[in-house]
N, C-alpha and C positions, 0 to 999 in steps of 0.2 A: 840362265839355264832354262830351256823350254820345259813347260809343264808336261807331265806324262800324259800320253794319249789314252783315252778310254777304250778298252777292248770292245770290238764290235760284238753285238749280240748275234745269235744265229739268224734271226729274222733280217737283220741289216746285211749280213753276209749273203744271204739268199737274194735279197733285193738288189744289192750292188752287182752281183753276178748276172742276174736277169737283165738289169739295166744295160750292162755292157753287151751281152749277147743279143738281146732284142734290138738294140739300136744298130749295132754293127752288122748283124746277119739277118735280121728280120724276125718279126713275131711268129709268123707261120712256120718259118724254117727251124725254129728252136722249140723243142718240147721240154716238158718238165724233167724228163729223164736226163737230158743233156745238162740242164741247170743243176740238178742234184749231183750228177757226176762231177761237174766242174767244182762244186762246193766241197764235194767229198762226203756227201750224206746220202741216206736212202730217200727214195721218193716218198715214203711214208713220213719221214721227218719233215720233208718240205711241206707236205700237206698238213702237217700239224700247225704250221705257221701261215700257210696260204691254202685254203680249202679247195681251190680250183685254179686252173691256168687263167681263167678270166679274172679272178681276184688278184692274181699276180700281175697281170697286164694292167689292171686299174691302178695298182700300187706303183707300178713302174711309171705310168703317165703322171700320177700325182706327185711322184718324186721329181719329175722333170718340170713340174709346174712351179717355177721359181718367179717370185714377184721382183720387179725392178727395185733396186736399192734407192733410198732417198738420196738426193744430191743437192748441194748448195750452188751448183753451177747455174748460170742463166738458162731458162727454159729452151731457148733456141739452140743453145750449145748442147743441151742434153739430147734434144731430138736428133741433131746431126751426128752426135757421138754414137748413136745407135748403129749407124751405118759403118762407122769406124770399127766398132766391136764386131759387126758382121764380117767385115773384111778379114779381121784377124782370125775369126772362127773358120771362115772358108778356107784359109790357108793351112789349117790343121789337117793332118793326114787321116784323122778319125772322123772327119765331118761327113755325115750321111744325110744332111737335110733336117727338116723339122720333124721331130719324133711324133708330133700330133698329126700332122698331115700324113706321114708315113703309116701311122696306125690306122687311120680312116681308109687310106688307099688299100692297105692289106686286108683289113677285116670287113670292109664294105660299110656303106652308110646305114645298113640295117642294124648294126651293132650299136644300139642306142647308148649304152654305158660309155663306150669309147668316144662316140660322137659328142656326147654331152660334155665330157672332159675337154675334148679338143675345142669345142665351141667356146667353152668358158675361158680357156687359155687365150685363144685368139681375141676374144672380146676384151680380156684384161689388158692386152697389149694396145688395142684400139682405144680403150678408155684412158690408158696412160698417156698416149699421144694427145687425146682430147683435153685432158687436164692441163698438160703443158701449154697447149694452144689457148685454153681459157686464161691461163696466167698471162699470156701475151696479148690478150684482148682481141683475138681473132674472131671475126663475126661468124663465119661458117665453120666453127671448130669441129662439129660432128662430121661434116662432109670431108674436110681436109684430113681429119684423123683416119678416116676410111681410106683415103688416097695414099696416105703414108704407109699404112699396113699393107696395102697392095704393092707398094714399092719394096717393102721388106720381103714379102712372100715371092714376088717376081724375081728379085735378085737371088734368092735361095734357089729357085728353080733354074735360073740361068747358070748359076755356078755349078749345079749338079750336072747339067748338060754339057757345059763348056769346060768344066774344070778350071775356072778362071776367077780367082778371088776379087779381081778388079770390078766384077759386076756389082759389088757393093758400093764401089766408088761411083759408078755410073748412077746407081740409085740415089746416092747422096747428092749428086749434082742435080738430079731431077727434084729431089726434096727441097734443095736450096731454092730452085726456081719457084716451086709451089709456095714456099714460105715468103719469098720476096713479093710474089703476086698477091699474097694475102696481107701485105703491108708490114711484114716482120723485118726488122733490121738484123741481118745475119752477118754483117761485116764482111771480112774477106773470105769467110768459110774455108779456112785453110784445110788442105788435104793432108791425110796422114802419109808417112813415108811408105813406100812400096813394101809389101810384105813378101813378095815373091810368089811364084806359082807353086801350088801343092805338088808334091812328088806323085807321079802316076801310080795307080794302084796295080 
């Protein structure tokens, strides 16, 4: 028997609703009135938990800042599996790109709080690649880590434009070449089964 779920606090309900609306419809398009109405509370109640929309935006991005889980798989396999995960994510009907890039694009580079969170997230992903490459003994781990995150971000942009999840597979092929050129044994680098194209919006 599954353990009983813990009821959400009001703050968690507000943040979950804001997360969904901000990501799917855009930060500028959604006001606190809309979020409060969706939750079924007054705007005053919302402000009791988040004193401003800026505070809610920051909390939304921090909620999206999820660190990669530890894995016992070989480092090269972990790196390439990143692109398999991207392909599955691209195939989801609710995929709208990177929330951090979206936030900076919407709010502009002068919003320092948002940009700071976005940079921290992107750097955490680059450092994760670098650490896996260091485990593999790659000489130019810093540079190669940067190239890998560029492949990640490039595949996200291509998928959004083309509505084609296989852009992640193309990025994985390019990552495989980069790893081999760095002297990493990637074996057969098996490709995942096709996920199919996302239904048009």
